[in-house]
GUVOKE-459562 format. One record per residue (C-alpha): chain; residue number from 1; x, y, z; residue in three letters. Coordinates in steps of 0.05 Angstrom, whole numbers. Layout:
N
['A'; NUM; [X; Y; Z]; 'ALA']
...
***
This chain:
178
['A'; 1; [1342; 2597; 2227]; 'MET']
['A'; 2; [1363; 2592; 2154]; 'LYS']
['A'; 3; [1410; 2534; 2133]; 'LEU']
['A'; 4; [1464; 2546; 2081]; 'ILE']
['A'; 5; [1465; 2495; 2026]; 'LYS']
['A'; 6; [1535; 2471; 2004]; 'ILE']
['A'; 7; [1535; 2471; 1928]; 'ALA']
['A'; 8; [1576; 2408; 1916]; 'ASN']
['A'; 9; [1596; 2362; 1974]; 'PRO']
['A'; 10; [1651; 2329; 1934]; 'MET']
['A'; 11; [1685; 2397; 1920]; 'VAL']
['A'; 12; [1683; 2411; 1996]; 'MET']
['A'; 13; [1712; 2341; 2011]; 'LEU']
['A'; 14; [1770; 2353; 1961]; 'LEU']
['A'; 15; [1785; 2421; 1991]; 'VAL']
['A'; 16; [1785; 2394; 2062]; 'ALA']
['A'; 17; [1832; 2336; 2042]; 'LEU']
['A'; 18; [1880; 2384; 2010]; 'SER']
['A'; 19; [1888; 2420; 2078]; 'PHE']
['A'; 20; [1892; 2355; 2120]; 'VAL']
['A'; 21; [1920; 2296; 2082]; 'ALA']
['A'; 22; [1973; 2333; 2044]; 'CYS']
['A'; 23; [1982; 2393; 2088]; 'SER']
['A'; 24; [2041; 2439; 2077]; 'ASP']
['A'; 25; [2043; 2448; 2152]; 'ASN']
['A'; 26; [2115; 2440; 2176]; 'GLU']
['A'; 27; [2123; 2443; 2250]; 'THR']
['A'; 28; [2194; 2468; 2255]; 'GLY']
['A'; 29; [2232; 2449; 2316]; 'LYS']
['A'; 30; [2179; 2419; 2361]; 'VAL']
['A'; 31; [2226; 2410; 2419]; 'GLN']
['A'; 32; [2298; 2434; 2421]; 'ALA']
['A'; 33; [2349; 2377; 2423]; 'ALA']
['A'; 34; [2374; 2370; 2493]; 'GLU']
['A'; 35; [2450; 2371; 2504]; 'LYS']
['A'; 36; [2446; 2338; 2572]; 'SER']
['A'; 37; [2462; 2270; 2545]; 'GLY']
['A'; 38; [2399; 2241; 2579]; 'GLU']
['A'; 39; [2350; 2202; 2535]; 'TYR']
['A'; 40; [2279; 2230; 2535]; 'SER']
['A'; 41; [2227; 2175; 2542]; 'THR']
['A'; 42; [2169; 2224; 2530]; 'GLN']
['A'; 43; [2157; 2199; 2460]; 'TYR']
['A'; 44; [2184; 2128; 2469]; 'SER']
['A'; 45; [2127; 2085; 2442]; 'PHE']
['A'; 46; [2123; 2009; 2440]; 'SER']
['A'; 47; [2091; 1971; 2382]; 'THR']
['A'; 48; [2099; 1908; 2342]; 'ILE']
['A'; 49; [2142; 1901; 2279]; 'SER']
['A'; 50; [2117; 1865; 2218]; 'LEU']
['A'; 51; [2151; 1803; 2239]; 'ASP']
['A'; 52; [2118; 1803; 2308]; 'GLY']
['A'; 53; [2178; 1828; 2348]; 'ALA']
['A'; 54; [2174; 1885; 2400]; 'ASP']
['A'; 55; [2191; 1951; 2368]; 'LEU']
['A'; 56; [2210; 2008; 2418]; 'LYS']
['A'; 57; [2233; 2077; 2397]; 'LEU']
['A'; 58; [2278; 2076; 2461]; 'GLU']
['A'; 59; [2319; 2018; 2430]; 'ASP']
['A'; 60; [2351; 2069; 2384]; 'TYR']
['A'; 61; [2382; 2114; 2436]; 'LYS']
['A'; 62; [2440; 2154; 2406]; 'GLY']
['A'; 63; [2413; 2149; 2335]; 'LYS']
['A'; 64; [2377; 2197; 2290]; 'VAL']
['A'; 65; [2308; 2164; 2276]; 'VAL']
['A'; 66; [2254; 2180; 2227]; 'ILE']
['A'; 67; [2186; 2151; 2242]; 'VAL']
['A'; 68; [2136; 2153; 2184]; 'ASP']
['A'; 69; [2062; 2140; 2198]; 'LEU']
['A'; 70; [2034; 2114; 2133]; 'TRP']
['A'; 71; [1984; 2066; 2101]; 'ASP']
['A'; 72; [1980; 2024; 2037]; 'THR']
['A'; 73; [1923; 2063; 2005]; 'TRP']
['A'; 74; [1957; 2133; 2013]; 'CYS']
['A'; 75; [1988; 2162; 1948]; 'PRO']
['A'; 76; [2031; 2213; 1984]; 'PRO']
['A'; 77; [2058; 2158; 2028]; 'CYS']
['A'; 78; [2074; 2116; 1967]; 'GLN']
['A'; 79; [2111; 2175; 1938]; 'MET']
['A'; 80; [2156; 2185; 1999]; 'GLU']
['A'; 81; [2176; 2110; 2009]; 'ILE']
['A'; 82; [2230; 2110; 1954]; 'PRO']
['A'; 83; [2261; 2171; 1987]; 'HIS']
['A'; 84; [2262; 2133; 2054]; 'PHE']
['A'; 85; [2293; 2070; 2022]; 'ILE']
['A'; 86; [2347; 2115; 1991]; 'ASP']
['A'; 87; [2360; 2152; 2058]; 'LEU']
['A'; 88; [2363; 2086; 2095]; 'TYR']
['A'; 89; [2414; 2059; 2046]; 'ASN']
['A'; 90; [2457; 2122; 2049]; 'GLU']
['A'; 91; [2456; 2135; 2124]; 'TYR']
['A'; 92; [2443; 2069; 2162]; 'GLN']
['A'; 93; [2517; 2060; 2176]; 'ASP']
['A'; 94; [2524; 2132; 2200]; 'LYS']
['A'; 95; [2476; 2131; 2259]; 'GLY']
['A'; 96; [2409; 2135; 2225]; 'PHE']
['A'; 97; [2348; 2090; 2234]; 'VAL']
['A'; 98; [2284; 2090; 2191]; 'MET']
['A'; 99; [2220; 2063; 2219]; 'ILE']
['A'; 100; [2154; 2060; 2182]; 'GLY']
['A'; 101; [2089; 2049; 2221]; 'LEU']
['A'; 102; [2029; 2029; 2180]; 'ALA']
['A'; 103; [1958; 2038; 2202]; 'PHE']
['A'; 104; [1939; 1974; 2165]; 'GLY']
['A'; 105; [1869; 1994; 2148]; 'GLN']
['A'; 106; [1870; 1943; 2091]; 'GLU']
['A'; 107; [1896; 1888; 2137]; 'GLY']
['A'; 108; [1962; 1856; 2155]; 'GLN']
['A'; 109; [1969; 1817; 2091]; 'GLN']
['A'; 110; [1962; 1882; 2049]; 'ALA']
['A'; 111; [2016; 1915; 2091]; 'VAL']
['A'; 112; [2063; 1856; 2084]; 'GLU']
['A'; 113; [2050; 1851; 2009]; 'LYS']
['A'; 114; [2060; 1926; 2001]; 'PHE']
['A'; 115; [2127; 1924; 2037]; 'VAL']
['A'; 116; [2151; 1867; 1994]; 'LYS']
['A'; 117; [2125; 1896; 1928]; 'ASP']
['A'; 118; [2157; 1965; 1942]; 'PHE']
['A'; 119; [2222; 1934; 1965]; 'GLY']
['A'; 120; [2220; 1969; 2032]; 'ILE']
['A'; 121; [2286; 1950; 2068]; 'ASN']
['A'; 122; [2277; 1989; 2132]; 'TYR']
['A'; 123; [2241; 1970; 2196]; 'LEU']
['A'; 124; [2165; 1970; 2194]; 'ASN']
['A'; 125; [2111; 1958; 2245]; 'GLY']
['A'; 126; [2042; 1980; 2262]; 'TYR']
['A'; 127; [2009; 2042; 2292]; 'VAL']
['A'; 128; [1977; 2023; 2357]; 'ASN']
['A'; 129; [1946; 2059; 2418]; 'GLU']
['A'; 130; [2014; 2070; 2449]; 'ASP']
['A'; 131; [2042; 2103; 2386]; 'VAL']
['A'; 132; [1979; 2150; 2385]; 'ILE']
['A'; 133; [1986; 2164; 2461]; 'ALA']
['A'; 134; [2058; 2183; 2454]; 'LYS']
['A'; 135; [2059; 2219; 2386]; 'LEU']
['A'; 136; [1989; 2242; 2381]; 'GLY']
['A'; 137; [1935; 2229; 2331]; 'ARG']
['A'; 138; [1959; 2252; 2262]; 'PRO']
['A'; 139; [1920; 2306; 2225]; 'GLN']
['A'; 140; [1935; 2268; 2159]; 'GLY']
['A'; 141; [1982; 2217; 2129]; 'ILE']
['A'; 142; [2038; 2212; 2118]; 'PRO']
['A'; 143; [2058; 2243; 2183]; 'THR']
['A'; 144; [2133; 2240; 2194]; 'THR']
['A'; 145; [2173; 2251; 2258]; 'PHE']
['A'; 146; [2247; 2265; 2259]; 'VAL']
['A'; 147; [2278; 2248; 2327]; 'PHE']
['A'; 148; [2346; 2270; 2350]; 'ASP']
['A'; 149; [2397; 2225; 2385]; 'GLN']
['A'; 150; [2366; 2242; 2453]; 'SER']
['A'; 151; [2297; 2219; 2435]; 'GLY']
['A'; 152; [2266; 2288; 2424]; 'ASN']
['A'; 153; [2224; 2308; 2365]; 'ILE']
['A'; 154; [2268; 2352; 2321]; 'TYR']
['A'; 155; [2215; 2362; 2268]; 'LYS']
['A'; 156; [2147; 2338; 2247]; 'LYS']
['A'; 157; [2117; 2338; 2177]; 'TYR']
['A'; 158; [2046; 2325; 2155]; 'THR']
['A'; 159; [2038; 2308; 2083]; 'GLY']
['A'; 160; [2087; 2293; 2027]; 'TYR']
['A'; 161; [2158; 2321; 2032]; 'ARG']
['A'; 162; [2216; 2315; 1983]; 'ASP']
['A'; 163; [2275; 2272; 2001]; 'LYS']
['A'; 164; [2320; 2334; 2007]; 'SER']
['A'; 165; [2280; 2358; 2067]; 'ILE']
['A'; 166; [2292; 2294; 2105]; 'PHE']
['A'; 167; [2364; 2289; 2083]; 'GLU']
['A'; 168; [2377; 2360; 2108]; 'SER']
['A'; 169; [2347; 2342; 2176]; 'ASP']
['A'; 170; [2389; 2276; 2181]; 'ILE']
['A'; 171; [2453; 2313; 2162]; 'LYS']
['A'; 172; [2441; 2369; 2212]; 'ALA']
['A'; 173; [2430; 2321; 2268]; 'LEU']
['A'; 174; [2486; 2275; 2251]; 'LEU']
['A'; 175; [2534; 2333; 2244]; 'SER']
['A'; 176; [2511; 2363; 2311]; 'ALA']
['A'; 177; [2533; 2299; 2348]; 'SER']
['A'; 178; [2605; 2302; 2321]; 'ILE']
***
């Protein structure tokens, strides 16, 4: 059997990362929003916030929630955070909740310093086994979930997205509940 030699492993790594970490893969409507009024607990994870308090998706019944899986070393994650700060400032009083969940590969102190240095004003916590069990292992980061008011995934994005994408989702879900 003849083995094929890859010319440059670094080139192959960069090509692979372009498909995974910053994928343009948009999963449209993952699950249609239910109009029954019942809250779905299918995705309702439980984790710990940065201040050590319990953080449960289910606590935000009736609200549009964005959950962003990120980490301190991730440039696309860093690019999205100012968008999330702006969106939180604009829509927090209109039925929107923003939650960031860090993998914390550089440690808890690095996450806390990052949140402070970037002026992140929305709720943050950590990815844990329950988050992975309920939302699945991400194919890259950032991975961002948009949840409707019934706790269903409205959309899922892997890789960087512009603020206008998330704002459009928030507006669509908030106007649907009027």
